[in-house]
C-alpha positions in Angstrom: 0.0 0.0 0.0 1.5 3.3 -1.0 1.7 6.2 1.4 -0.7 9.1 0.7 0.7 12.0 -1.4 2.9 14.2 0.7 3.6 11.6 3.3 7.3 11.4 4.1 8.7 8.0 3.3 12.5 8.3 3.1 13.4 8.0 6.8 16.8 7.7 8.4 17.7 7.6 12.1 19.7 10.6 13.2 19.8 13.3 15.9 17.8 16.3 14.5 19.2 19.8 15.0 18.3 21.1 18.5 17.6 17.6 19.8 19.6 15.1 21.9 17.8 11.9 20.9 18.1 9.8 17.8 14.8 10.1 15.8 13.4 8.9 12.5 13.8 11.9 10.1 12.6 12.2 6.5 15.7 12.8 4.3 13.5 14.5 1.8 11.5 17.1 3.9 13.0 16.9 7.4 9.8 15.7 9.0 10.5 14.1 12.4 8.5 10.9 13.3 8.5 10.9 17.1 8.2 7.5 18.7 6.5 7.7 22.0 5.5 5.3 24.8 2.3 3.3 24.4 -0.4 4.0 27.0 -2.3 1.1 28.5 -5.7 1.7 30.2 -7.4 -0.8 32.5 -9.3 -1.3 35.6 -9.7 -3.3 38.8 -13.5 -3.9 38.3 -15.5 -5.0 41.3 -18.9 -6.5 41.9 -19.6 -6.7 45.6 -16.6 -8.3 47.1 -15.4 -9.8 43.8 -13.0 -8.7 41.2 -13.3 -9.2 37.4 -10.5 -11.2 35.8 -10.1 -12.4 32.2 -8.1 -15.4 31.0 -6.2 -14.2 27.9 -7.0 -15.8 24.6 -4.1 -14.0 22.9 -0.4 -13.6 23.3 1.5 -12.4 25.2 0.7 -14.6 28.2 -2.1 -16.5 26.5 -4.0 -18.6 29.0 -3.1 -16.6 32.1 -5.4 -14.3 34.1 -5.4 -10.5 33.8 -7.4 -7.4 34.6 -9.3 -6.0 31.6 -6.8 -3.6 30.0 -5.2 -2.7 26.7 -3.8 -0.1 24.4 -5.4 3.3 24.4 -6.9 4.3 21.1 -6.5 7.7 19.4 -9.0 10.3 20.6 -10.1 8.5 23.8 -9.3 9.4 27.4 -7.7 6.7 29.6 -11.0 6.3 31.5 -12.8 5.7 28.2 -10.1 3.3 27.2 -10.5 1.3 30.4 -14.3 1.1 29.9 -13.8 0.0 26.3 -11.3 -2.7 27.3 -13.7 -4.0 29.9 -16.4 -4.3 27.3 -14.1 -5.9 24.7 -12.6 -8.5 27.0 -15.5 -9.3 29.3 -18.6 -7.7 27.8 -18.6 -5.8 31.1 -20.3 -2.4 31.5 -18.4 -0.5 34.1 -18.4 2.8 36.0 -15.0 4.4 36.7 -14.5 5.3 40.4 -11.0 6.8 40.5 -7.4 6.4 39.3 -5.7 3.6 41.3 -2.2 3.7 39.8 0.2 4.7 37.0 2.9 2.1 36.3 5.8 2.2 33.9 7.3 -0.7 32.1 10.5 1.0 30.7 11.9 -1.9 28.8 8.8 -2.0 26.5 8.1 1.8 26.7 4.6 1.5 28.3 2.7 3.7 30.7 -0.1 1.7 32.3 -3.0 3.4 34.0 -5.3 1.4 36.2 -8.6 2.6 37.6 -10.9 1.4 40.3 -14.3 0.6 38.7 -17.6 -1.1 39.4 -19.7 -3.3 37.2 -23.0 -1.5 36.4 -24.5 -4.8 35.2 -23.6 -8.2 36.6 -23.7 -9.8 33.2 -20.2 -10.7 31.9 -19.0 -13.1 29.2 -15.7 -13.6 27.3 -15.0 -11.2 24.5 -12.8 -12.1 21.5 -9.6 -11.6 23.5 -10.6 -13.8 26.5 -10.9 -17.5 26.9 -13.1 -17.1 30.0 -14.0 -14.4 32.5 -14.8 -14.6 36.2 -15.5 -12.8 39.4 -13.0 -13.7 42.2 -12.7 -12.8 45.8 -9.2 -11.6 46.8 -8.7 -15.0 48.5 -9.6 -16.9 45.3 -7.5 -14.9 42.8 -5.1 -17.2 41.0 -2.1 -15.2 42.1 0.5 -17.6 40.6 -1.3 -17.5 37.2 -1.5 -13.8 36.7 -0.2 -12.5 33.3 1.8 -9.4 34.1 3.6 -7.7 37.0 1.4 -4.7 36.7 -1.7 -6.9 37.4 0.0 -8.0 40.7 0.8 -4.3 41.5 -2.7 -3.0 40.8 -4.4 -5.8 42.7 -2.0 -5.4 45.6 -2.6 -1.6 45.7 -6.3 -2.1 45.4 -6.1 -4.4 48.4 -4.0 -1.9 50.3 -6.5 0.9 50.1 -9.7 -1.2 50.4 -12.5 1.0 51.7 -10.5 4.2 51.4 -10.9 7.2 49.1 -8.0 9.3 50.5 -5.0 8.1 48.6 -2.7 9.3 45.8 -2.4 7.1 42.8 0.2 4.5 43.2 3.3 4.0 41.0 5.7 1.0 40.6 6.5 -0.7 43.8 10.1 -0.2 45.2 12.6 -2.3 43.3 10.4 -2.3 40.2 11.1 1.2 38.9 13.0 0.1 35.9 11.3 -3.1 34.7 
């Protein structure tokens, strides 16, 4: 597929004038194609004393349990992205309560934002990216079968502030700042 007319296509990596980082720069027109971190939006979704988890049907970590979360789309807020991901992965309709944590995974250039949320309708079922979905009490969460470190962090932080509204959003736990 050809690029639209006027789209720069002759890129090389170099440090542009006035910059300190190597970037993709069009050799024809000087356009700089900035590469920025990906933003992940997700939620710890509750229904009563239970938390919504999804067993992944896709890689990475296919078959392991996760919170509903995924890449933010263009022109959506992180809260909208978390609501969309809950629908896509678990057909869950949710209401965002507040921001729980902002985690960074430096090695893959991700910023992950997790909210606290509530199911607005108890009906859930697997979406195309989930093998199964379920509601788990904290005691029943398959802790050894969770897909990603940030899922552990979000669930741990959720547990830490249970019943509280007076907290600042969390960040990576000590020792995990540069994962």
